[in-house]
N, C-alpha and C positions, 0 to 999 in steps of 0.2 A: 383835543376833544373830538374832532372829526374823525381822526384815525381810530380812536377807541370805539366810536359808533359803528364805523365800517367793519371793524374787527368783530364786534358783537353780532352784527347782522350776518356776517359770513358764518360764524359758529352756529347761529340759530338755523340758518339755511341748511348747513350740512347735517344738523340733527334731524330736521324735517325730512331731508332726502333719504337718509339712511333708515329712518323709521318707517317709511312707506313700504319697502319690500317686506319688512318683518310683519307689518299689519296685514299685508297681502297674503303672506304665507299662512298666518293664523286664520284668515278668512277662508282660504282654500282648504285648509285642514278641517275647518268646521263644516264647510259645504260637503266635503268628501265623507265626513262622518254621518251627516244627515242623509245623504243619498245612498250610503252603503246599506244593502239589504239587512234588515233586522230579523231576529228570531222571535216569534210570538208563540208562547206556550198556551195550550188549551187548558182552561181552568173550569172548576165547578162541573166536571163531567157528571158527577152525582152529588146530591145534596148532602149526603152523610157518608160515613165510613162503612155503612151497611146498605145494601140494596133493599132487602127486607130482612131475611134471616142471615144470609151470607154476606161476606165481605165484598166491598167495592174496591176499586183501585185508589180511592181517596184515603188519605192518612193525615194524622196530625202534623202540623208544621213543627219546626224545632222549638222546644221549650213550651209547647202547648199540651195541656192535660185535659182529657175528656173523661167525664164521669157519666156512665151509661146505665140506665135502669130499663130492663126489658121485662115484660109481663105477658103471659099467655093464659087466658081463661080455659075452662074445661071445654069438652066437645059439645057442640050445639045439640046433638042428638040425644043427650042425657035427659032431655025433657024438662018439664016444669018443676019437678021435685028439686033439681039442681039449678033451677032458674036458667035453663038452657046454657049451662056451663059457667055462669057468672058466680056461682057459689064456690067454684074451684079455681085454683090458680097455680102457676109456676113462675118463678122469678129468677132472673139472672142479673147480677151486679158486676160491673166491669170498670176498670181504670185503664186508660190507654194514653201513652205519652210519646211525643215526638223527640227522639234522641237527636236526630238531624232532620233536614228537610227531605231526606229520602229513606229514613228508617224509623219505623214506629214499633213499639213493644206494648204488650198489654197483659193483664191478668184478670181473671174472673172467677165467680162462684155461682153455681146454679143449684136450685132446689131439686131439679130433675136429676135423679140418681146421685144427689149430693156431690156434684162434680166440680172439681177445681180445674182451671185451664189457664194456659199461658201461650202467647204467640209472638212472633216477630214478622213484620211485613216490610219488604224492601222494594222501592221503586227502581226498576232497571231502565226502562225507557219512558219518555214522556212525549205525548202527542204535541207536535209543533209544526209551524209553517213559516215560510220566509227563507232566511239564509240557511236554516237547518230544517229540512222537511222530514217529519216522522209521522206516519199515518196512524199510529196506535199508542196507547199506554200499555206498559207491560210491568207487572209486579209479581213478586213471589211471596207466598205465605207459608210459614212453617208453624204448626200448632201442636201442643201436647195437652192431653186431657187425662185426668185421674178420677176414677169413680170411687167414692168413699162410702156409698150406701151399703148396708148389710141386709140385702134382700133375703139372703139365705144364710142364717147364722151358722149353719153347719159347715159352710165353706170357709176355708182358712187360707185363701189366696194371699200371697204377699203383695207388697206395694207395686212391683213391676208388672205383675199379671193384670192389674187393673188399669194399665196405661194404654192409651191410644195415641197414634201419631198421624197427623194430617199434613199433606203437602198440596198446595194449590198454585196454579199459574193463572193470574188474572190478566185477561186481554180485553181492553176496552177501547172504544172509539166514540168520540163526540161528533156525531154526524152534522149537527147544526145546533143553534141555540136552544132548540126544544127537545131534540131526541138524542139519547145516548144508549149504547148497547155494550154488553159485556159477555164474554165467554169464559167459563171457569173449569178447565179440566182438573180433576181431583183424584187423589190417591189416599186411601185410609188404611192403616194397619192397626188391627186390634189384637193386643196380646191375649185377651180373654174374650171368647164369644159365648152366646147363650147356650148353644147346643153344638154337638159334633158336626151337624149338617151345615152350620153357618161357616162361612169362609172368614179367615182372619184378615184377608185383603179384600178391599172393595175399590172398584173403579167407578167414577161418576163424572158427569159433565153437566155443568150448570149454564143456563143462559138467562140473562136478566136485562131489563131495559127500564129506562126512565123517560117519561114524556112531561115536559114542563107545561103546566096549565096556566100559570101566572108567575109573577115575579117571585112569590114566596110559596107556591103550591106546585107539587109535582105528583104524577101518578107512576107507580112502580109495579113491575111484575117480575117474578122469579120462578124458575123451574129447574129441578135437578133430575136428570135421568140416571138411575143407579143400575149398573150392570150386575144382574144376579142370574147366572146360568142355571142354578138349581132352585129357583124361586118356588116352583110347584111342589118340591119335596120338603120345604121348610114347615115347621109346626106353626109358625106365625105368618100372617099375611102382611107383608110390607108394601108400602106404596111410595111412589116418587113424590117428593114434596113440591107442592105448587102454592105460591103465595102471591097475593095482590095487596097493595097498600097505597096510602097517601102520605106524602111528606109535607109538613107545614113548618116553615122556618119563622121563628119569632125572636129576632135579635140573636142573643147568644145561645138560644135553645133550638133544637130541631126535634119536632114531635112527629113520630111516625105511627099511624094506626093501620092495622092490616087484618086480613082474614087468611088463615093458612091451615092446612091439614097436619102441620108439624107442631108438636108440643115443645120439643127441645129448642134451644136457642144457640147451640154450639154445633159445629160441623159434624162431629162424631155422632151426635144425637139426631139432628133433623135430617141428615143425609142417610145415615145407616139404620135408624130405628123409627121411622115414621109409620105408624099403624092406622092412622085416620084416613078415611076416604071421602073425597068430595061427593061421591055418588050416594052415600047414605048420611050426609050431613055430619060426617066426622071431622068437623072443622072447628077452629078456635079463633075467637076474636082476641086481638092482642095489640100491644103498643110498645114503642121504644121512646124513651126520653133521654136526651143527651145534653150536657152542659159543658162548655169549653172554657177552660181557664188558661190565661196566657201569663207566662213568667218572664216575658221580655220587657224591656223598658218602653 
């Protein structure tokens, strides 16, 4: 009996002795994991996938669908007969879906020139700190637009002549919890232009910013400089689009209200065809409403 007890105590002691190094190794690995520098990604650089009219670097996450309704009233300078533009309106409807966490696609339809559009937006770089330090967000946007309006019934342009192609590089940085900035170099090619004096290719550069006023409210501003070397010879006076707005987040909705001199809500329109001027109250009151649906478990 005594020998059996001694044997049992010996086996138990050996188990305890051999288990201590294993537990020590596990603890060392855990401490090393905790002390190893981690990568922190910057999030919520902008409240929405749009700053005001133009795209932001934000996009839908994988298996998320956004339904967006955008509306712009008429120009304020139309006077009391049109109730300072509220009697008129232009609408754009869009569906945008996250194929992956870095790729978003979307389609839309606008009453402005009865335009159909589609786009893809891919995230190339994401701002981060810690183990991996990246000072900016970088995304690439490719969009195609097709005008289907029959403004001049005598014209018999085919489908391809009504197409426009837009490429943008979106460069953004979240400076702190309140302030974010974005630079947007833009190239637009239009297969069909209004007159022979208009250029088929347009170069523009947008700058936008967001300042967070509270947990759910932010102030946004956006401006696009459009390079037109022959602007003085064109039959129409075009202006650079300037927009200011407020973002209000309410659960799954983001409500944006803005004032802008651009009537169109897609790049080929508001960058290339803005005819309203802030100087003579050629501005529009407008809003965007978006609702996000998630298809993940």
